N, C-alpha and C positions, 0 to 999 in steps of 0.2 A: 363695109365700105364706108358708111356714115361715120364710123369713128376715125377714119383716116382724114376726113375733110376738116379744113379749118373752121372753127366755130366763132361766133361773134359774142361780144359783151357790149353793154351800153353804159354810158355815164349817167349819173344823177342829174336831176333838174335842180336849179338854184331856187331856194326858198327864202321867204322873208321871215320876220319874227312870229308871224301868225301860221307859219307853215304852209302859206300860199305860194304856188309856183309863180315866180316873177320872171324866170328866163329858163327857155328849154335849152339845157346844155347837152343833150343826148346826141350821140353820134355812134356810128358803127365803128368798132374796133376790133380788128382780127385778133384772135388769140394766137399769136405767133410762137408761143412757147412749145406749141406742138410741132413746129417745123424742124426738120433735120437738115443740117449742112451737108451738102453734096447731093441730097435727094431732092429738097424742095427749093433750095437756093444755093448760088455759088458765093457771092460776095454780100456780106452784111454790114460792113463797116462804111462809114462816110469820112473822109479827111475832115479834121477840124483845124482852124487856123492856130498855129503855134504862136506862143508868146513872143518868140523872137521875130516872127514875121510882123505881128502887130506892132511891137515896139519900132522896128525899122520903118514901117509904113507911117506911124505916127511922127517919128523924129524926122523923116523926110518932108511930110506934110507940114509940119511946124517950120522946118528950115526954109521952105519955099512959100510959107504963108498960105498955104491951101486951106480952103473951107472943107471939112470932113463931114460927110453925112453917114448915118447909119440907118439901116432899115431891117425890118422883120417881116418875113412871109409867114402869116399866121397859120395857113394851111398848107404849108410847103410839101408835106409828105403826099398830099393828095394830087400833086401835079407830076410825080414821078411815073415814067412809063416802065412797065415790067418787061424783062427779058424772058422770064420763065411763064409757062402756063400756070396760073394759080386758080383753083377751084375752091369754093366756100359753099357751105350749106346755107339754106335760107335762114335769114335772122329770125329768132323766135317772136312771134307777134306779127310777122309779115310773110307767113308761108301762104304761097299761092294755092288756093284750094283746089283748082283744077289740076295742079302738077305738083303735090306735096313732096314727091321723092326727087324732083329736079334740083340741080345745084346751079351756082352762078360761076361763070368764068370771069375773073376781074380783068378790066382793061387798064386800070391804073392802080397805083399803090394805095393802100389803106393804112391807117395807123395800126400798129402792132405788128405788121409784117416785118420779118427780120431784114428783108431786102429794101424796105422803104427809104431808109436814110441814103443809101447807095444810089437808088433810082433817082431820088432828088437831086443829089449832087451831080449825076451824070446829065440830068436834064438841064440844070443851071449851067453847067460847063459848056454843054452844047450851045446854049443861047449866048453865052459870052464869046465863045470862039467864032460863032457866026456873026457876031457884032464886031468883029475885027479886034477883040481883046486877045492877049496871049498870057499864058500861065507863067507866073513868076519863077524863077529858078530856085528861090529860097524856100518857097512853100507853094504846094499845088492849089491851095485855096485863095492865093493872091492873084488877081486877074489884073492886067495893066493894059491900057491903051494909050498910045502917044498921039499927040497932035502937034503940028508945027511949033505953036507957042505955049503948049500945055500938055499935061498928062492927066489921064483919068484912071 
């Protein structure tokens, strides 16, 4: 049973010239390469904005003299809700001494899960649609909201 559970790995810490740890970069990353499509997850892809949609958007923004802002959600994959039940073993070094054979059931996606990108896209889409945006017809990653004198 333990072999079937997803394992964790951790990233290294950032060191300076004297090899002193200057920043902790460790985070839990699920070893998703052990997941099997159709068994552990259904959808693993997330749509990516196509160049055609980006060009049309920028051309329209330039034509209308719009200010364009870009943003990045640094921990985006950690916000996606999972549709499937995902169980993982306890990470090495953090095993509960009282319950060493227990496993964790994930509530949210973690880095490394095959379904994490799609879970994040679904979460973001839900937010935009609830905020009165609609998906563009050219590209499902282009969300538009119209106001009487403006467009967002």
